[in-house]
C-alpha positions, -999 to 999 in steps of 0.1 A, spaced: -739 -725 844 -704 -715 856 -700 -705 893 -689 -667 893 -674 -649 923 -667 -614 924 -629 -620 923 -631 -642 893 -651 -616 874 -627 -589 884 -598 -611 872 -614 -617 840 -621 -580 835 -585 -570 843 -572 -597 818 -597 -584 793 -587 -549 796 -550 -555 793 -554 -579 763 -579 -553 747 -553 -523 752 -526 -544 738 -545 -555 707 -559 -519 704 -522 -506 703 -513 -529 676 -544 -520 656 -537 -482 660 -502 -487 646 -517 -506 616 -543 -479 609 -516 -451 613 -492 -469 591 -519 -477 565 -532 -440 564 -496 -425 561 -488 -449 533 -518 -439 515 -508 -403 516 -470 -405 515 -449 -427 490 -431 -448 516 -426 -485 521 -441 -502 551 -408 -515 564 -394 -480 564 -424 -464 583 -430 -492 607 -393 -491 620 -403 -457 638 -432 -473 657 -431 -494 690 -454 -504 718 -450 -507 755 -475 -533 765 -500 -530 792 -498 -554 822 -521 -562 850 -498 -540 873 -496 -511 848 -526 -513 827 -515 -487 802 -504 -493 767 -481 -468 752 -474 -460 715 -440 -447 707 -433 -428 675 -396 -421 670 -390 -387 654 -361 -395 632 -362 -382 597 -364 -406 569 -338 -405 543 -349 -393 509 -337 -427 495 -371 -442 510 -391 -420 486 -380 -435 452 -353 -409 442 -348 -405 403 -317 -386 392 -320 -360 366 -296 -335 349 -305 -306 374 -308 -329 406 -330 -356 420 -368 -361 418 -385 -377 448 -421 -384 454 -428 -378 492 -465 -372 487 -481 -396 464 -488 -382 429 -467 -350 437 -431 -355 427 -406 -328 438 -374 -318 423 -345 -311 445 -316 -291 429 -281 -296 437 -283 -331 451 -272 -363 438 -279 -401 443 -249 -422 454 -239 -453 473 -231 -451 510 -195 -458 519 -200 -457 558 -227 -477 576 -235 -451 603 -270 -441 590 -277 -472 567 -261 -502 553 -228 -500 534 -235 -498 497 -272 -488 500 -283 -459 477 -289 -426 492 -294 -389 482 -266 -366 492 -256 -329 488 -221 -314 489 -211 -292 518 -190 -269 497 -174 -266 462 -150 -295 468 -160 -332 460 -160 -341 498 -175 -338 524 -210 -348 515 -240 -352 538 -271 -374 535 -304 -354 528 -333 -363 548 -370 -361 543 -399 -356 567 -399 -364 603 -423 -393 612 -433 -380 644 -445 -348 628 -464 -368 601 -482 -387 630 -489 -353 649 -510 -342 622 -545 -334 628 -558 -361 604 -538 -389 620 -546 -378 657 -583 -377 648 -580 -410 631 -564 -425 662 -591 -411 684 -621 -422 663 -606 -456 658 -601 -461 696 -635 -449 705 -653 -470 679 -633 -502 684 -621 -505 721 -656 -513 737 -664 -541 711 -628 -555 716 -632 -554 754 -664 -571 753 -650 -599 730 -620 -602 754 -642 -602 785 -664 -629 770 -633 -651 763 -616 -646 798 -648 -650 817 -654 -684 799 -621 -694 811 -628 -689 848 
């Protein structure tokens, strides 16, 4: 039987808490991303680029999830050009027609790679200037009641089990 001291149990508990928080943060991003992709017609790559994690440490045992509030270009929502505009499917199964816009190739790489397909609208009657048309804001999608409840229930259901598993692992190492 291993010889436990109060200090070794405290160390194991702190390591377990930090590890469990970091794993939970990754799990929450996965759950959020999966649920958003079930509802919205967007690729994982385009969505996950807007998430990041500040990991917990022993000195700062708080894991922070960041969701960047950038609007996603409509080119991420499978645009199809038609005679009167462009049809995009933002919400799965519900295509939307946007009149007065067109699909073109990007010539300047400020918001995407050069030559990538994008949805544009003209600023006036002339051929130029044009501007890229953006879709929904990712931060607003994450702030929805459904996603915040999902995050809360997932954390409440899974964190205790994850902490116990990590504590068992780190206490066996002491």
